[in-house]
C-alpha positions in Angstrom: 0.0 0.0 0.0 1.2 3.5 -0.7 -0.2 6.2 1.6 -1.5 9.5 0.3 1.3 11.7 -0.8 3.8 8.8 -1.4 4.8 6.7 -4.4 6.6 3.4 -4.5 8.3 1.2 -7.0 8.3 -2.6 -7.0 10.5 -4.9 -9.1 8.9 -8.2 -9.8 10.9 -11.5 -9.8 10.8 -11.5 -13.6 12.4 -8.0 -13.7 9.2 -6.1 -14.6 8.6 -2.8 -12.8 5.4 -1.5 -11.1 5.2 2.2 -10.1 2.5 2.6 -7.5 0.7 6.0 -7.3 -0.3 7.6 -4.0 -3.1 6.0 -2.1 -2.9 2.7 -4.0 -2.9 -0.9 -3.1 -1.3 -3.9 -4.8 -1.5 -7.5 -3.8 1.1 -10.1 -4.9 0.4 -13.8 -4.7 3.2 -16.2 -5.4 2.6 -19.2 -7.6 2.2 -22.6 -5.8 5.5 -24.2 -5.0 4.6 -27.2 -7.0 4.5 -25.0 -10.1 7.3 -22.5 -9.9 6.9 -21.6 -13.6 3.4 -20.4 -13.1 2.9 -16.7 -13.3 3.0 -14.4 -10.3 -0.4 -13.2 -9.2 -0.4 -9.3 -9.3 -3.6 -7.5 -8.4 -4.2 -3.8 -8.3 -6.9 -3.5 -5.6 -7.4 0.2 -5.7 -5.6 3.3 -7.0 -3.3 3.6 -9.9 -0.1 2.0 -11.2 2.3 2.1 -14.1 3.6 -1.2 -15.3 6.7 -1.7 -17.4 7.2 -5.3 -18.7 10.7 -6.6 -18.4 11.0 -7.0 -22.2 11.4 -3.2 -22.5 14.3 -3.3 -20.0 16.0 -6.6 -21.2 14.9 -7.9 -24.6 16.2 -11.4 -23.6 13.6 -11.8 -20.8 9.9 -12.4 -20.9 7.3 -11.1 -18.4 5.7 -13.8 -16.3 2.6 -12.3 -14.7 -0.9 -11.1 -15.4 -2.3 -8.0 -13.8 -5.7 -8.2 -12.2 -7.0 -4.7 -12.2 -10.4 -4.6 -10.5 -12.6 -6.8 -12.7 -10.2 -6.8 -15.6 -7.2 -9.1 -16.4 -4.4 -7.6 -18.4 -1.8 -9.6 -20.3 1.3 -7.7 -21.4 3.9 -8.3 -24.0 6.7 -5.8 -24.0 4.3 -3.2 -22.7 4.4 0.0 -20.7 0.9 0.8 -19.5 -1.1 2.6 -16.8 -3.9 1.0 -14.9 -6.4 2.4 -12.4 -9.1 0.9 -10.2 -11.8 3.4 -9.2 -13.9 2.1 -6.3 -17.6 3.0 -5.9 -18.4 5.3 -3.0 -18.2 3.3 0.2 -16.0 0.7 -1.6 -13.3 0.7 1.0 -11.1 3.3 -0.6 -11.1 6.7 -2.3 -14.5 7.2 -3.8 -14.8 7.8 -7.5 -14.8 11.4 -8.7 -18.4 12.3 -9.6 -17.6 12.2 -13.3 -15.7 8.9 -13.2 -17.5 5.5 -13.3 -16.3 2.9 -10.8 -14.3 0.1 -12.5 -10.9 -0.6 -14.1 -9.3 1.8 -16.6 -6.2 0.9 -18.8 -4.1 3.0 -21.1 -1.3 1.3 -23.2 1.6 3.6 -23.8 3.8 1.2 -25.9 4.1 -2.4 -26.7 1.1 -4.8 -26.9 -1.4 -5.9 -24.3 -4.9 -7.2 -24.0 -7.6 -6.7 -21.4 -10.2 -9.3 -20.6 -13.1 -10.0 -18.3 -13.9 -13.7 -18.3 -14.2 -14.9 -21.9 -14.5 -11.2 -23.2 -11.0 -10.0 -24.4 -9.9 -7.1 -26.4 -6.5 -5.9 -27.6 -5.4 -2.6 -26.2 -4.6 0.2 -28.7 -1.8 2.6 -27.8 -3.0 5.8 -26.1 -6.6 4.6 -26.1 -8.3 4.2 -22.7 -10.1 0.9 -22.1 -12.7 0.5 -19.3 -14.2 -2.6 -17.6 -17.1 -1.7 -15.3 -17.8 -5.0 -13.6 -18.2 -8.7 -13.7 -19.2 -10.2 -17.1 -18.9 -6.9 -18.9 -16.8 -6.5 -22.1 -13.9 -4.0 -22.2 -14.9 -0.8 -24.0 -12.9 2.1 -25.3 -13.8 5.4 -23.7 -13.3 8.8 -25.4 -11.8 10.5 -22.4 -11.2 10.3 -18.6 -10.4 12.9 -16.1 -6.6 13.4 -15.8 -6.7 12.3 -12.1 -7.8 8.7 -13.0 -4.2 7.5 -13.7 -2.6 9.7 -11.1 -4.7 8.5 -8.2 -4.4 11.0 -5.3 -2.1 13.7 -6.6 -0.7 15.4 -3.6 2.9 15.5 -4.7 4.5 18.4 -6.5 7.9 19.5 -7.8 10.4 18.4 -10.4 10.2 14.7 -11.3 6.9 14.2 -9.5 3.5 13.5 -11.2 2.0 11.1 -13.6 5.3 9.7 -14.7 7.3 10.0 -11.5 9.1 7.2 -9.9 9.4 4.8 -12.8 12.3 5.0 -15.2 13.4 2.4 -17.6 16.4 0.6 -16.2 15.6 1.6 -12.7 16.1 -0.9 -9.9 14.5 -1.4 -6.6 
């Protein structure tokens, strides 16, 4: 969990990076010991994160995880993307801004990725925002979202702080 006003960076075992925005929660679930090759379970519970697949850092490696973002499941391949989970009012976290529907939002910056919800899967298009509103709903492209969706709780300011802060290609940690 990142508290309001803080950011953190997580390096996954495969080398992929996740930059957590302020007031966000991520849950990691290791694969069963009987199947060490199984992907790591990574779930964005609330807030926003930027994910950079290891392929963009080291072309000889392959990402080994799927990102559960609210009701959506994202599969990445050499991708740099942003994901946000907006909870409904009273949903145990920061309530949705009045103009933002609760659900999961994704924006692919580079690479390729898909977003799915059960058997309903769509390829992400770079710079387009995809939305999954709940269980058994297909991902849909949305024309625009408020700038705060991918920034979560923006309480930081100054040089190097903001929507792209804390996550640099080649960074470690």
